[in-house]
Backbone of each chain as ProteinMPNN parsed JSONL, in Angstrom:
{"seq_chain_A": "XXXXXXXXXXXXXXXXXXXXXXXXXXXXXXXXXXXXXXXXXXXXXXXXXXXXXXXXXXXXXXXXXXXXXXXXXXXXXXXXXXXXXXXXXXXXXXXXXXXXXXXXXXXXXXXXXXXXXXXXXXXXXXXXXXXXXXXXXXXXXXXXXXXXXXXX", "coords_chain_A": {"N_chain_A": [[12.515, 16.714, -27.226], [10.273, 17.247, -24.528], [10.488, 19.249, -21.491], [8.918, 18.229, -19.439], [8.709, 15.588, -20.182], [11.306, 14.706, -19.834], [11.527, 15.009, -17.092], [9.603, 13.148, -16.319], [10.828, 10.755, -17.068], [13.058, 10.777, -15.419], [11.847, 10.71, -12.885], [10.594, 8.243, -13.087], [12.779, 6.528, -13.273], [13.974, 6.957, -10.831], [11.923, 6.129, -9.147], [11.776, 3.358, -9.696], [14.332, 2.641, -8.864], [14.109, 3.001, -6.102], [12.201, 1.029, -5.416], [13.609, -1.296, -6.196], [15.793, -1.19, -4.517], [14.568, -1.46, -2.035], [13.626, -4.095, -2.328], [15.986, -5.527, -2.619], [17.555, -4.859, -0.371], [15.837, -4.888, 1.781], [15.04, -2.694, 3.151], [14.233, 0.836, 3.237], [15.745, 3.194, 1.02], [17.76, 5.986, 2.041], [17.364, 9.512, 1.376], [19.827, 10.63, 0.684], [21.223, 8.362, -0.127], [19.796, 7.655, -2.385], [20.316, 9.842, -4.034], [23.061, 9.563, -4.451], [23.139, 7.093, -5.748], [21.692, 7.494, -8.132], [23.161, 9.422, -9.231], [22.789, 12.25, -8.797], [21.677, 15.41, -7.363], [20.822, 16.05, -3.893], [18.67, 17.975, -3.54], [17.389, 17.649, -6.059], [16.535, 15.016, -5.898], [14.768, 15.231, -3.748], [12.834, 16.899, -4.904], [11.867, 15.248, -6.919], [10.837, 13.127, -5.4], [8.804, 14.487, -4.134], [7.108, 14.98, -6.298], [6.492, 12.345, -6.968], [5.076, 11.718, -4.753], [2.685, 12.929, -5.048], [0.683, 11.273, -5.987], [0.307, 9.689, -3.866], [1.423, 7.209, -3.84], [4.027, 7.153, -3.087], [5.007, 8.425, 0.048], [6.065, 11.005, 2.254], [8.096, 11.467, 5.199], [8.123, 13.872, 7.899], [10.715, 14.798, 7.975], [11.537, 14.635, 5.403], [12.427, 12.217, 4.477], [11.577, 8.993, 3.058], [8.428, 7.534, 3.831], [6.303, 5.957, 3.024], [6.329, 3.625, 0.49], [4.445, 2.507, -1.469], [3.512, -0.876, -1.946], [5.076, -1.005, 0.348], [6.116, -0.201, 3.715], [8.274, 2.163, 5.127], [8.803, 2.187, 7.724], [8.495, 0.202, 10.75], [5.504, -1.744, 11.083], [2.26, -3.086, 12.028], [1.994, -5.089, 10.222], [3.832, -7.265, 9.214], [5.452, -8.851, 6.496], [6.466, -11.861, 5.132], [8.508, -13.207, 2.688], [9.848, -15.928, 1.419], [13.14, -15.87, 2.535], [13.149, -13.255, 3.066], [11.847, -10.174, 4.414], [9.352, -7.634, 4.8], [7.555, -4.63, 5.691], [4.089, -4.017, 5.43], [1.903, -1.215, 4.875], [-0.704, -1.407, 5.733], [-3.413, -3.811, 5.917], [-4.279, -4.141, 3.291], [-2.055, -3.195, 1.807], [-0.183, -5.012, 2.791], [-1.087, -7.39, 1.654], [-0.609, -6.56, -0.862], [2.115, -6.827, -1.274], [2.917, -9.647, -1.806], [1.24, -9.746, -4.049], [2.345, -7.874, -5.795], [4.884, -8.955, -6.163], [4.384, -11.487, -7.071], [4.75, -13.773, -5.558], [4.883, -16.414, -3.07], [3.711, -15.868, 0.258], [3.744, -14.945, 3.758], [1.726, -13.284, 5.976], [1.967, -11.73, 8.969], [-0.466, -10.969, 10.515], [-2.837, -9.465, 12.812], [-5.872, -9.413, 14.741], [-7.519, -6.319, 14.537], [-8.977, -5.461, 16.656], [-8.795, -7.185, 19.014], [-6.251, -8.158, 18.932], [-5.666, -10.815, 18.458], [-3.735, -13.338, 16.943], [-3.713, -13.472, 13.436], [-2.635, -14.992, 11.094], [-1.934, -14.718, 7.625], [-1.871, -16.468, 4.629], [-0.421, -16.657, 1.436], [-0.254, -18.563, -1.422], [1.021, -19.9, -4.39], [-0.27, -17.96, -5.895], [-2.726, -17.869, -4.791], [-5.017, -17.154, -2.159], [-4.728, -18.623, 0.898], [-5.864, -18.352, 3.319], [-9.024, -17.812, 4.626], [-10.71, -16.71, 6.516], [-11.687, -13.627, 7.993], [-12.178, -10.099, 8.08], [-11.89, -7.104, 6.38], [-11.68, -3.811, 7.429], [-12.288, -0.528, 6.489], [-11.765, 2.611, 7.576], [-12.515, 5.185, 6.704], [-14.253, 6.95, 4.039], [-13.442, 6.415, 0.53], [-12.702, 8.802, -0.856], [-11.618, 10.309, 1.129], [-9.337, 9.124, 2.02], [-6.671, 9.986, 2.045], [-6.555, 12.131, 3.701], [-5.954, 11.621, 6.315], [-3.808, 9.488, 6.487], [-2.542, 7.711, 8.241], [-4.529, 7.039, 10.06], [-6.507, 5.995, 8.347]], "CA_chain_A": [[11.835, 16.15, -26.052], [9.853, 18.315, -23.619], [11.044, 19.201, -20.133], [8.114, 17.341, -18.599], [9.042, 14.205, -20.551], [12.578, 14.407, -19.181], [11.224, 14.833, -15.669], [8.898, 11.871, -16.183], [11.8, 9.664, -17.163], [13.875, 10.821, -14.206], [11.012, 10.232, -11.78], [10.381, 6.811, -13.288], [14.039, 5.85, -12.948], [14.15, 7.064, -9.374], [10.884, 5.28, -8.551], [12.179, 1.95, -9.783], [15.506, 2.449, -8.011], [13.659, 2.863, -4.705], [11.61, -0.31, -5.258], [14.646, -2.338, -6.293], [16.594, -1.096, -3.283], [13.728, -2.08, -1.006], [13.582, -5.542, -2.561], [17.33, -6.099, -2.441], [18.113, -4.608, 0.964], [14.83, -5.063, 2.826], [14.772, -1.412, 3.807], [14.077, 1.98, 2.339], [16.95, 4.019, 0.908], [17.7, 7.383, 2.481], [17.438, 10.462, 0.261], [21.243, 10.763, 0.289], [21.598, 7.136, -0.85], [19.169, 7.731, -3.718], [21.056, 10.843, -4.809], [24.357, 8.979, -4.84], [22.93, 5.987, -6.689], [21.236, 7.953, -9.451], [24.128, 10.451, -9.632], [22.194, 13.591, -8.86], [21.788, 16.143, -6.098], [19.753, 15.807, -2.919], [17.463, 18.762, -3.876], [16.677, 17.058, -7.205], [15.851, 13.822, -5.393], [13.62, 15.685, -2.944], [11.806, 17.408, -5.826], [11.275, 14.082, -7.588], [10.02, 12.414, -4.405], [7.585, 15.287, -3.923], [6.208, 14.707, -7.436], [6.023, 10.96, -6.846], [4.164, 11.648, -3.603], [1.386, 13.526, -5.389], [-0.308, 10.195, -6.167], [0.298, 8.981, -2.586], [2.125, 5.927, -3.938], [5.11, 7.462, -2.161], [4.685, 9.473, 1.014], [7.276, 11.431, 2.949], [8.052, 11.842, 6.614], [8.339, 15.318, 8.087], [12.119, 15.135, 7.713], [11.801, 14.511, 3.97], [12.745, 10.831, 4.107], [10.382, 8.249, 2.656], [7.642, 6.82, 4.841], [5.519, 4.943, 2.32], [6.625, 3.3, -0.904], [3.356, 1.517, -1.51], [2.861, -1.275, -0.696], [6.015, -1.096, 1.472], [6.285, 0.867, 4.689], [9.685, 2.339, 5.492], [8.909, 2.056, 9.187], [7.791, -1.017, 11.19], [4.05, -1.668, 11.273], [1.646, -4.335, 12.532], [1.761, -5.958, 9.077], [5.055, -7.818, 8.624], [5.222, -9.79, 5.389], [7.65, -12.667, 4.868], [8.562, -13.875, 1.386], [11.106, -16.672, 1.499], [13.951, -15.435, 3.675], [13.093, -11.796, 3.174], [10.618, -9.646, 5.003], [9.097, -6.195, 4.718], [6.321, -4.23, 6.366], [3.049, -3.336, 4.666], [1.329, -0.097, 5.634], [-2.016, -1.827, 6.239], [-3.635, -5.167, 5.41], [-4.325, -4.051, 1.811], [-0.681, -3.117, 1.325], [0.505, -6.269, 3.114], [-1.474, -8.305, 0.57], [-0.032, -6.012, -2.087], [3.522, -7.243, -1.468], [2.933, -10.853, -2.658], [0.583, -9.462, -5.331], [3.313, -7.164, -6.62], [6.043, -9.81, -6.452], [3.977, -12.782, -7.624], [5.445, -14.77, -4.724], [4.215, -16.898, -1.868], [4.031, -14.993, 1.397], [3.009, -15.08, 5.018], [1.51, -11.989, 6.62], [1.726, -11.961, 10.405], [-1.448, -9.971, 10.927], [-3.591, -9.738, 14.034], [-7.173, -8.726, 14.765], [-7.387, -4.92, 14.925], [-9.721, -5.231, 17.898], [-8.329, -7.916, 20.205], [-4.849, -8.516, 18.698], [-5.482, -12.254, 18.242], [-2.952, -13.586, 15.731], [-4.479, -13.884, 12.249], [-1.69, -15.118, 9.984], [-2.531, -14.837, 6.285], [-0.925, -17.137, 3.733], [-0.637, -16.63, -0.012], [0.583, -19.597, -2.042], [0.665, -20.185, -5.784], [-1.181, -16.934, -6.401], [-4.038, -17.994, -4.145], [-5.106, -16.856, -0.733], [-5.085, -19.863, 1.598], [-6.614, -17.977, 4.516], [-10.31, -17.271, 4.177], [-11.397, -15.97, 7.576], [-11.21, -12.271, 8.239], [-12.904, -8.988, 7.46], [-11.103, -5.868, 6.326], [-12.49, -2.61, 7.663], [-11.662, 0.733, 6.088], [-12.471, 3.525, 8.486], [-13.029, 6.415, 6.082], [-14.597, 6.782, 2.62], [-12.307, 6.448, -0.403], [-12.231, 10.139, -1.232], [-10.954, 10.924, 2.281], [-8.266, 8.247, 2.49], [-5.357, 10.609, 2.217], [-6.601, 13.259, 4.636], [-5.238, 11.13, 7.494], [-3.447, 8.139, 6.03], [-2.195, 6.836, 9.366], [-5.763, 6.503, 10.619], [-7.161, 5.176, 7.322]], "C_chain_A": [[11.495, 17.264, -25.057], [10.479, 18.134, -22.244], [10.267, 18.222, -19.261], [8.417, 15.88, -18.902], [10.343, 13.783, -19.868], [12.361, 14.155, -17.695], [10.525, 13.5, -15.433], [9.878, 10.706, -16.16], [12.662, 9.604, -15.91], [13.094, 10.262, -13.022], [10.797, 8.724, -11.885], [11.615, 6.009, -12.906], [14.251, 5.841, -11.436], [13.161, 6.149, -8.652], [11.322, 3.815, -8.553], [13.421, 1.667, -8.946], [15.074, 2.201, -6.572], [13.051, 1.477, -4.478], [12.689, -1.398, -5.259], [15.53, -2.359, -5.049], [15.858, -1.778, -2.144], [13.765, -3.601, -1.14], [14.924, -6.19, -2.241], [17.792, -6.005, -0.989], [17.118, -4.83, 2.103], [14.553, -3.812, 3.615], [14.728, -0.295, 2.767], [15.395, 2.754, 2.213], [16.721, 5.423, 1.466], [17.812, 8.285, 1.251], [18.883, 10.578, -0.24], [21.717, 9.534, -0.491], [21.012, 7.136, -2.269], [19.971, 8.683, -4.6], [22.38, 10.277, -5.323], [24.162, 7.933, -5.926], [22.504, 6.456, -8.069], [22.055, 9.153, -9.935], [23.476, 11.815, -9.842], [22.29, 14.246, -7.484], [20.62, 15.804, -5.17], [18.527, 16.678, -3.214], [16.672, 18.179, -5.059], [15.941, 15.784, -6.797], [14.616, 14.24, -4.599], [12.488, 16.188, -3.85], [11.098, 16.244, -6.527], [10.374, 13.317, -6.625], [8.73, 13.173, -4.118], [6.597, 15.042, -5.057], [5.632, 13.293, -7.33], [5.028, 10.803, -5.693], [2.791, 12.233, -3.924], [0.299, 12.468, -5.539], [-0.49, 9.389, -4.886], [0.914, 7.585, -2.674], [3.388, 6.003, -3.075], [4.572, 8.503, -1.188], [5.924, 9.747, 1.846], [7.04, 11.677, 4.424], [8.319, 13.35, 6.719], [9.771, 15.724, 7.779], [12.504, 14.953, 6.246], [12.208, 13.117, 3.519], [11.446, 10.101, 3.777], [9.737, 7.536, 3.836], [6.912, 5.661, 4.171], [6.008, 4.835, 0.889], [5.67, 2.151, -1.207], [3.679, 0.34, -2.442], [3.797, -1.339, 0.525], [5.874, 0.084, 2.43], [7.769, 0.95, 5.028], [9.899, 2.19, 6.989], [8.116, 0.818, 9.631], [6.302, -0.765, 11.439], [3.552, -2.993, 11.845], [1.392, -5.332, 11.411], [3.064, -6.449, 8.452], [4.731, -8.902, 7.595], [6.525, -10.536, 5.114], [7.497, -13.37, 3.53], [9.899, -14.594, 1.341], [11.877, -16.249, 2.732], [13.9, -13.933, 3.904], [11.796, -11.343, 3.83], [10.583, -8.126, 4.886], [7.883, -5.892, 5.575], [5.366, -3.598, 5.36], [2.48, -2.226, 5.528], [0.012, -0.461, 6.31], [-2.248, -3.214, 5.654], [-3.704, -5.179, 3.88], [-2.901, -4.039, 1.256], [0.094, -4.399, 1.632], [0.175, -7.321, 2.066], [-0.848, -7.854, -0.748], [1.399, -6.466, -2.34], [3.595, -8.562, -2.249], [2.251, -10.626, -4.006], [1.561, -8.803, -6.297], [4.45, -8.086, -7.077], [5.66, -11.107, -7.142], [4.626, -13.928, -6.867], [4.539, -15.244, -3.598], [4.625, -16.01, -0.695], [3.234, -15.389, 2.627], [2.945, -13.696, 5.652], [1.165, -12.263, 8.075], [0.796, -10.883, 10.936], [-2.101, -10.389, 12.239], [-4.89, -8.952, 13.985], [-6.988, -7.288, 15.271], [-8.065, -4.6, 16.243], [-9.035, -5.873, 19.098], [-6.887, -8.407, 20.082], [-4.606, -10.026, 18.614], [-4.73, -12.453, 16.922], [-3.853, -14.088, 14.601], [-3.527, -13.989, 11.064], [-2.417, -15.36, 8.665], [-1.483, -15.426, 5.359], [-1.37, -17.019, 2.279], [0.299, -17.665, -0.615], [0.091, -19.862, -3.465], [-0.343, -19.195, -6.346], [-2.561, -16.991, -5.784], [-3.936, -17.665, -2.664], [-5.55, -18.121, -0.015], [-5.897, -19.597, 2.858], [-7.937, -17.352, 4.072], [-11.013, -16.438, 5.244], [-10.811, -14.569, 7.725], [-11.998, -11.246, 7.456], [-12.0, -7.761, 7.509], [-12.053, -4.692, 6.525], [-11.679, -1.381, 7.278], [-12.455, 1.849, 6.755], [-13.097, 4.733, 7.8], [-13.317, 6.186, 4.596], [-13.4, 7.024, 1.705], [-11.807, 7.865, -0.677], [-11.537, 10.865, -0.074], [-9.722, 10.137, 2.755], [-6.98, 8.987, 2.833], [-5.381, 11.862, 3.089], [-5.872, 12.895, 5.934], [-4.894, 9.669, 7.236], [-3.181, 7.201, 7.194], [-3.462, 6.24, 9.976], [-6.46, 5.59, 9.634], [-6.606, 3.763, 7.356]], "O_chain_A": [[12.33, 18.123, -24.775], [10.931, 17.051, -21.875], [10.842, 17.487, -18.459], [8.389, 15.034, -18.009], [10.469, 12.657, -19.387], [12.923, 13.226, -17.115], [10.819, 12.803, -14.462], [9.767, 9.794, -15.341], [12.961, 8.525, -15.4], [13.606, 9.449, -12.254], [10.819, 8.017, -10.877], [11.514, 4.945, -12.295], [14.657, 4.835, -10.855], [13.509, 5.483, -7.677], [11.243, 3.128, -7.534], [13.556, 0.581, -8.381], [15.596, 1.311, -5.901], [13.343, 0.825, -3.475], [12.674, -2.303, -4.425], [15.957, -3.42, -4.593], [16.433, -2.564, -1.391], [13.922, -4.306, -0.143], [14.978, -7.274, -1.659], [18.353, -6.957, -0.445], [17.518, -4.947, 3.261], [13.892, -3.867, 4.652], [15.121, -0.457, 1.612], [16.088, 2.946, 3.212], [15.623, 5.97, 1.372], [18.301, 7.857, 0.205], [19.126, 10.618, -1.446], [22.522, 9.658, -1.414], [21.647, 6.68, -3.219], [20.269, 8.38, -5.756], [22.761, 10.488, -6.474], [24.915, 7.884, -6.899], [22.915, 5.874, -9.073], [21.698, 9.811, -10.911], [23.594, 12.437, -10.898], [22.904, 13.706, -6.564], [19.571, 15.333, -5.612], [17.412, 16.161, -3.146], [15.442, 18.21, -5.063], [14.85, 15.506, -7.295], [13.542, 13.662, -4.765], [11.315, 15.927, -3.581], [9.88, 16.261, -6.701], [9.273, 12.907, -6.994], [7.685, 12.565, -3.886], [5.396, 14.91, -4.821], [4.444, 13.073, -7.569], [4.236, 9.861, -5.671], [1.843, 12.054, -3.16], [-0.869, 12.729, -5.254], [-1.345, 8.505, -4.825], [0.927, 6.855, -1.683], [3.761, 5.032, -2.417], [3.773, 9.36, -1.565], [6.727, 8.852, 2.111], [5.944, 12.043, 4.847], [8.693, 14.0, 5.743], [10.024, 16.858, 7.37], [13.672, 15.101, 5.889], [12.323, 12.857, 2.321], [10.36, 10.532, 4.165], [10.417, 7.008, 4.716], [6.902, 4.538, 4.675], [6.089, 5.83, 0.168], [6.053, 0.981, -1.2], [4.074, 0.543, -3.59], [3.355, -1.69, 1.619], [5.559, 1.203, 2.027], [8.435, -0.072, 5.196], [11.031, 2.082, 7.461], [7.163, 0.426, 8.957], [5.906, 0.288, 11.938], [4.338, -3.903, 12.11], [0.667, -6.308, 11.601], [3.38, -6.106, 7.312], [3.857, -9.744, 7.802], [7.565, -9.916, 4.889], [6.496, -14.038, 3.27], [10.952, -13.965, 1.24], [11.346, -16.264, 3.843], [14.531, -13.409, 4.822], [10.786, -12.045, 3.8], [11.608, -7.445, 4.874], [7.256, -6.801, 6.121], [5.76, -2.761, 4.548], [2.559, -2.278, 6.756], [-0.342, 0.113, 7.34], [-1.376, -3.745, 4.966], [-3.237, -6.126, 3.247], [-2.586, -4.793, 0.335], [0.929, -4.829, 0.835], [1.056, -8.065, 1.634], [-0.591, -8.667, -1.636], [1.851, -6.489, -3.485], [4.275, -8.607, -3.274], [2.635, -11.239, -5.002], [1.595, -9.14, -7.481], [4.913, -8.01, -8.215], [6.513, -11.764, -7.739], [5.008, -14.936, -7.462], [3.573, -14.579, -3.224], [5.732, -15.473, -0.659], [2.208, -16.064, 2.548], [3.963, -13.03, 5.84], [0.186, -12.946, 8.372], [1.203, -10.006, 11.698], [-1.935, -11.516, 12.707], [-4.996, -7.95, 13.278], [-6.371, -7.07, 16.314], [-7.764, -3.587, 16.875], [-8.729, -5.197, 20.08], [-6.355, -9.005, 21.017], [-3.46, -10.469, 18.691], [-5.046, -11.82, 15.914], [-4.651, -15.007, 14.788], [-3.592, -13.181, 10.137], [-3.39, -16.111, 8.605], [-0.349, -14.95, 5.304], [-2.532, -17.25, 1.943], [1.502, -17.649, -0.354], [-1.105, -20.026, -3.703], [-1.175, -19.555, -7.179], [-3.463, -16.26, -6.192], [-2.907, -17.874, -2.022], [-6.633, -18.64, -0.287], [-6.537, -20.499, 3.399], [-7.949, -16.456, 3.228], [-11.818, -15.564, 4.922], [-9.604, -14.362, 7.598], [-12.426, -11.487, 6.327], [-11.426, -7.431, 8.547], [-13.092, -4.596, 5.872], [-10.53, -1.222, 7.691], [-13.654, 2.005, 6.525], [-14.109, 5.251, 8.271], [-12.697, 5.328, 3.967], [-12.467, 7.744, 2.06], [-10.598, 8.091, -0.724], [-10.934, 11.92, -0.278], [-9.138, 10.466, 3.787], [-6.291, 8.648, 3.795], [-4.38, 12.567, 3.212], [-5.253, 13.749, 6.569], [-5.577, 8.752, 7.691], [-3.549, 6.027, 7.145], [-3.475, 5.072, 10.365], [-6.955, 4.528, 10.015], [-7.027, 2.915, 6.569]]}, "seq_chain_B": "XXXXXXXXXXXXXXXXXXXXXXXXXXXXXXXXXXXXXXXXXXXXXXXXXXXXXXXXXXXXXXXXXXXXXXXX", "coords_chain_B": {"N_chain_B": [[-6.615, 0.622, 7.463], [-7.637, -2.203, 8.581], [-7.455, -5.63, 9.746], [-9.932, -7.885, 10.845], [-11.384, -10.3, 13.129], [-14.104, -10.806, 12.97], [-17.406, -9.497, 12.162], [-18.456, -8.593, 14.541], [-16.172, -7.908, 15.967], [-15.303, -5.784, 14.44], [-17.323, -3.934, 14.967], [-16.913, -3.6, 17.7], [-14.391, -2.415, 17.746], [-14.962, 0.01, 16.43], [-16.61, 1.143, 18.301], [-14.847, 1.401, 20.468], [-13.111, 3.339, 19.46], [-14.78, 5.402, 18.972], [-15.83, 5.753, 16.432], [-17.704, 5.947, 13.4], [-19.001, 3.162, 11.623], [-17.114, 2.062, 8.861], [-16.225, 1.092, 5.574], [-16.447, -2.342, 4.583], [-14.786, -5.336, 3.572], [-14.318, -8.659, 2.345], [-11.594, -10.873, 3.177], [-10.823, -12.257, 0.931], [-11.774, -10.573, -1.107], [-10.069, -8.474, -0.557], [-7.605, -9.555, -1.305], [-7.958, -9.887, -4.068], [-8.28, -7.215, -4.738], [-5.756, -6.224, -4.001], [-4.186, -7.568, -5.88], [-5.096, -6.452, -8.294], [-4.475, -3.815, -7.831], [-1.761, -3.632, -7.216], [-0.421, -5.276, -8.974], [0.969, -4.354, -11.241], [2.952, -2.751, -10.299], [5.75, -2.788, -10.354], [6.371, -2.399, -12.94], [7.885, -0.658, -15.676], [6.137, 0.855, -16.992], [4.227, 1.691, -15.257], [1.728, 3.865, -14.032], [0.166, 6.341, -11.937], [-3.182, 5.636, -10.886], [-6.024, 7.134, -12.325], [-8.905, 8.761, -10.867], [-11.305, 7.652, -11.902], [-10.344, 5.271, -12.977], [-9.477, 3.982, -10.667], [-11.922, 3.662, -9.358], [-13.051, 1.87, -11.109], [-11.48, -0.381, -10.635], [-12.269, -0.903, -8.006], [-14.963, -1.521, -8.439], [-14.581, -3.837, -9.862], [-13.993, -5.713, -7.943], [-16.258, -5.839, -6.586], [-16.8, -3.662, -4.968], [-18.815, -1.226, -4.449], [-20.859, 1.781, -4.471], [-21.494, 4.775, -2.486], [-19.448, 5.016, -0.581], [-17.173, 4.089, -1.835], [-16.677, 5.815, -3.854], [-14.782, 8.047, -5.861], [-14.938, 9.96, -7.719], [-16.938, 12.874, -8.49]], "CA_chain_B": [[-7.241, -0.569, 6.907], [-7.266, -3.258, 9.522], [-8.076, -6.952, 9.605], [-10.675, -8.263, 12.048], [-11.855, -11.685, 13.177], [-15.529, -10.918, 12.65], [-18.177, -8.242, 12.161], [-18.588, -8.167, 15.945], [-14.925, -7.248, 16.358], [-15.296, -4.478, 13.76], [-18.218, -3.064, 15.742], [-16.28, -3.297, 18.992], [-13.301, -1.471, 17.453], [-15.58, 1.31, 16.129], [-17.103, 1.67, 19.58], [-13.669, 1.802, 21.246], [-12.507, 4.543, 18.888], [-15.806, 6.411, 18.755], [-15.917, 5.963, 14.989], [-18.788, 5.294, 12.674], [-18.542, 2.039, 10.818], [-16.718, 2.454, 7.509], [-16.492, 0.069, 4.567], [-15.833, -3.642, 4.869], [-14.652, -6.289, 2.474], [-13.768, -9.931, 2.804], [-10.159, -11.028, 2.917], [-10.709, -12.68, -0.475], [-11.889, -9.344, -1.914], [-8.843, -7.722, -0.321], [-6.539, -10.165, -2.112], [-8.215, -9.506, -5.472], [-8.001, -5.778, -4.831], [-4.292, -6.065, -3.959], [-3.628, -8.028, -7.16], [-5.415, -5.465, -9.333], [-3.876, -2.514, -7.505], [-0.299, -3.672, -7.146], [0.156, -6.237, -9.922], [1.849, -3.729, -12.239], [3.698, -1.686, -9.622], [7.177, -2.809, -10.694], [6.518, -2.174, -14.371], [8.375, 0.671, -16.066], [4.997, 1.588, -17.574], [3.236, 2.018, -14.225], [1.313, 5.256, -13.813], [-0.899, 6.398, -10.92], [-4.525, 5.464, -11.44], [-6.963, 8.253, -12.215], [-10.027, 8.416, -9.983], [-12.251, 6.75, -12.584], [-9.691, 3.953, -13.074], [-9.502, 3.384, -9.328], [-13.307, 3.217, -9.125], [-13.26, 0.677, -11.936], [-10.854, -1.48, -9.893], [-13.146, -1.212, -6.866], [-16.138, -2.227, -8.968], [-14.132, -5.165, -10.294], [-13.996, -6.66, -6.817], [-17.572, -5.749, -5.939], [-16.872, -2.552, -4.01], [-19.6, -0.177, -5.094], [-21.617, 2.629, -3.559], [-20.94, 6.09, -2.178], [-18.218, 4.891, 0.199], [-16.045, 3.78, -2.721], [-16.617, 6.773, -4.961], [-13.711, 9.048, -5.875], [-15.379, 11.035, -8.629], [-18.161, 13.542, -8.026]], "C_chain_B": [[-6.767, -1.778, 7.696], [-8.003, -4.557, 9.224], [-8.743, -7.3, 10.932], [-11.157, -9.702, 11.947], [-13.282, -11.822, 12.678], [-16.169, -9.535, 12.627], [-18.281, -7.686, 13.586], [-17.333, -7.426, 16.412], [-14.762, -5.899, 15.645], [-16.137, -3.489, 14.572], [-17.569, -2.633, 17.057], [-15.166, -2.26, 18.812], [-13.876, -0.075, 17.197], [-16.055, 1.976, 17.42], [-15.935, 2.197, 20.42], [-13.113, 3.141, 20.782], [-13.518, 5.657, 18.656], [-15.965, 6.759, 17.291], [-17.168, 5.318, 14.429], [-18.196, 4.151, 11.866], [-18.226, 2.514, 9.398], [-17.118, 1.401, 6.495], [-15.818, -1.235, 4.954], [-15.758, -4.465, 3.586], [-14.062, -7.575, 3.036], [-12.278, -9.969, 2.508], [-9.928, -11.428, 1.459], [-10.837, -11.482, -1.412], [-10.619, -8.498, -1.781], [-7.685, -8.248, -1.149], [-6.705, -9.804, -3.585], [-7.888, -8.04, -5.699], [-6.486, -5.538, -4.869], [-3.663, -6.488, -5.292], [-3.871, -7.004, -8.267], [-4.672, -4.155, -9.11], [-2.359, -2.539, -7.643], [0.369, -4.574, -8.175], [1.153, -5.634, -10.896], [2.823, -2.725, -11.612], [5.184, -1.641, -9.993], [7.428, -2.63, -12.195], [7.051, -0.776, -14.64], [7.22, 1.517, -16.598], [3.964, 2.001, -16.531], [2.974, 3.525, -14.159], [0.259, 5.259, -12.713], [-2.275, 6.27, -11.579], [-5.33, 6.758, -11.27], [-8.148, 7.784, -11.373], [-10.987, 7.422, -10.638], [-11.658, 5.347, -12.729], [-9.734, 3.23, -11.728], [-10.904, 2.872, -9.005], [-13.608, 1.949, -9.913], [-12.651, -0.561, -11.26], [-11.754, -1.882, -8.719], [-14.368, -2.004, -7.344], [-15.795, -3.658, -9.34], [-14.079, -6.188, -9.175], [-15.279, -6.505, -5.989], [-17.712, -4.638, -4.932], [-17.54, -1.366, -4.689], [-20.349, 0.636, -4.039], [-20.846, 3.889, -3.219], [-19.593, 6.008, -1.461], [-16.987, 4.743, -0.695], [-15.883, 4.768, -3.856], [-15.473, 7.781, -4.781], [-14.078, 10.231, -6.764], [-16.665, 11.631, -8.081], [-19.324, 13.156, -8.91]], "O_chain_B": [[-5.665, -2.292, 7.504], [-9.03, -4.573, 8.546], [-8.192, -7.045, 12.003], [-11.317, -10.253, 10.858], [-13.637, -12.816, 12.045], [-15.559, -8.54, 13.02], [-18.205, -6.477, 13.804], [-17.416, -6.446, 17.152], [-14.15, -4.98, 16.189], [-15.718, -2.361, 14.828], [-17.659, -1.477, 17.469], [-15.02, -1.345, 19.623], [-13.337, 0.915, 17.693], [-15.926, 3.186, 17.607], [-16.009, 3.278, 21.003], [-12.699, 3.971, 21.591], [-13.155, 6.739, 18.194], [-16.205, 7.915, 16.941], [-17.631, 4.286, 14.914], [-17.027, 4.183, 11.48], [-18.989, 3.28, 8.809], [-18.229, 0.873, 6.55], [-14.754, -1.238, 5.573], [-16.554, -4.303, 2.661], [-13.394, -7.571, 4.07], [-11.77, -9.198, 1.694], [-8.962, -10.993, 0.832], [-10.103, -11.378, -2.394], [-10.154, -7.892, -2.746], [-6.87, -7.469, -1.643], [-5.739, -9.462, -4.267], [-7.3, -7.669, -6.714], [-5.998, -4.744, -5.674], [-2.728, -5.849, -5.774], [-2.984, -6.72, -9.072], [-4.287, -3.472, -10.06], [-1.752, -1.584, -8.128], [1.597, -4.631, -8.243], [2.081, -6.314, -11.336], [3.446, -1.938, -12.325], [5.804, -0.579, -9.949], [8.568, -2.702, -12.654], [6.719, 0.174, -13.931], [7.311, 2.743, -16.649], [2.94, 2.594, -16.872], [3.897, 4.336, -14.225], [-0.473, 4.28, -12.565], [-2.489, 6.745, -12.694], [-5.312, 7.385, -10.211], [-8.369, 6.587, -11.188], [-11.428, 6.465, -10.001], [-12.375, 4.352, -12.619], [-9.993, 2.029, -11.66], [-11.061, 1.786, -8.448], [-14.328, 1.068, -9.444], [-13.227, -1.648, -11.306], [-11.969, -3.069, -8.475], [-14.754, -3.008, -6.746], [-16.599, -4.574, -9.162], [-14.116, -7.392, -9.426], [-15.369, -6.974, -4.854], [-18.636, -4.651, -4.119], [-16.899, -0.603, -5.412], [-20.456, 0.236, -2.879], [-19.692, 4.052, -3.613], [-18.705, 6.826, -1.699], [-15.9, 5.211, -0.355], [-15.038, 4.576, -4.731], [-15.24, 8.29, -3.684], [-13.591, 11.347, -6.579], [-17.388, 10.994, -7.315], [-20.446, 13.611, -8.689]]}, "name": "protein", "num_of_chains": 2, "seq": "XXXXXXXXXXXXXXXXXXXXXXXXXXXXXXXXXXXXXXXXXXXXXXXXXXXXXXXXXXXXXXXXXXXXXXXXXXXXXXXXXXXXXXXXXXXXXXXXXXXXXXXXXXXXXXXXXXXXXXXXXXXXXXXXXXXXXXXXXXXXXXXXXXXXXXXXXXXXXXXXXXXXXXXXXXXXXXXXXXXXXXXXXXXXXXXXXXXXXXXXXXXXXXXXXXXXXXXXXXXXXXXX"}
């Protein structure tokens, strides 16, 4: 087995651990918690997270902790998503919709108009979107999305 | 990627921020996009989408044109 294959498997295991932790605990694991759980060192976790961040599915904060585990945000945003008794934050409206899409569950997204902040709750039930009003605006072209993710 | 009440509110937001208007899609398109983009995220077989694959997803929900292009 090649070294890259071994790394792939490690990254895949770590990736799924982070998602499962998020789902179970409702928050993002710290780098130290990941290292302990997958029985490895913090530098190896940081290296894996850096590789996983190359696709932007994961993104890191300046301190090396996770910021984005798409569609989840590790920090509070204007897109809280409630599924049953659990709740998470999406990074944007696309990611907020991505949480029920990923889980295959009913959800309520407590969104608001980006302009005037009027409440615009979005409901997903039985795999269908029950809310029809609303327009999603993406500020920058697709190839520039990751130049300034916070603005995008 | 924000949600707005109407086209008028998108325009007002762009004016407030001094930004040119970007791309828009309906909430229904956004839901389809989210399903195609995130439906397999918890699979052990998930891999990041290549640019051409991502463009194919965009096309699948009717998002075409220069704004949605990732490949040259």
